[in-house]
N, C-alpha and C positions, 0 to 999 in steps of 0.2 A: 495455555487458559484455555480450556472446551465450557462451555456454559452448560449445566443442567437441560437446560433448552435446547438442545441440538438432538436430532434426530440420529440414529443410531449411524444412519444412514442413507446418502443423499447423492444423487443423480444428475452427473454433470461433467463440464469437460474439463479434463481428467492434466491431460500436456497443458494447454492452454491454462490454468487455475494454477498450476505447479511455475510454469516461466514468472507470474507475476507475482507469485510469491516468494520464489527465486531474487530475481531483482528486486522488490520491496526488503528485502529479507540482508540481500548483497548492501545496497543502499543503506542501508540502517547498520550496518554492523562498520562498514567504508569509516560514517561520521561520526561517529557515534568514538573519541579517544577511552574517555572513561566511563562510567554509569555501564548502563544497560540496555538493550535493546529485550524488546520480548510480544512475545504471538497470542491472543485469544484468537476463538470461532463462539461464535451465539447467533441465534438468530431473532431478527429486530423482531419491534413489540406486536406488530399485523399479521407476523408469523411466511411473510412471502419473503424476504430475503435472508438466506446463508451470507453472515458479515466477515468478514475476518482482519483482527487491526493489527499494525503491524507498529509498535512503538519504541524510541528511541530519546535519550535522553542525550543527542547527539551535537550540532552542532546550530538547532534550529533552523529557522526561516523569516525573514522580513517577513508582513503584507507586501511587498511593490516584487518579491518575491517569490512567495505565493503564487500572484499573478500572470506570468509565463510563463509556469515549472513544466508545464505539460504542453510547452513548445515544443518543436521538432531546432534539436543542437540548440539548445537552453538550457545552462547551466547561473544557476546564484549568481555569480559573478566571475568573471572573467578570471578569481584565483583559486577559486574553485578548481577551476578546470589543469591554473596547474600544479598546485596541491597535490589530489587526486587521481589526475587522468580521467578518461571516461569520451564519450562522442555527445551528452546530454539527445541520449537518445532512449534510454533504457525504459524513462519510464511512457515516453510516450507510445512506444510502444505495445506500454503495456495497459495506459490507457483504452484505448484502441482494440485488445481483445477483452476485453472486461467488457465493450461497448459489444462487442460480437456475442456473447454472453446474456446480453443484454440487462449489462448491471453497469455501476458506476466506479467508480475511482474516483478520492477522494483523497481530501489531507489536509489538514489544521495543523497551527504552529502560533502558539503564542509570543514565537521573537527569536530573533538572533540567538544564540547561549541555552533555548528552554527546548530541545529536541523540538521531534514530532510525532505526529496520527497518520497513518498511508491506513484505508480505512475500503478496499474489497468488498461489496454487495453484489449476490447475483443471486437470481430467485431462485429459489426452493422448489424441488420437485425431490418427493421425498416417495418411492417406493411402497404399493402397500404390503403392510404386515404379513 
């Protein structure tokens, strides 16, 4: 879903953004057995950041897991590694790529079993019409 306030054209690092979004979408699909994965984009209230949200109804995250999610080689728990595979580097790399674009990558979850929402926010630069 693209919100109406999103400009028709934004300038940015398409390669980095694509890599981040592919990682977030891949994780959302991997951890959502039943339910939905959705993506939406918009512009924050002051119009300074272009935002993309990847939301899922998957396994969710406890508060303790949220605190360590962006640390290298860390996954929610060891059973996640056994069940789903992965190295625990995808989110770390994604966060670093977003920071290089002077943005931020955040996550929120109401807890285990309640899905998660990952938000990428990068500065807006719109070419003049």
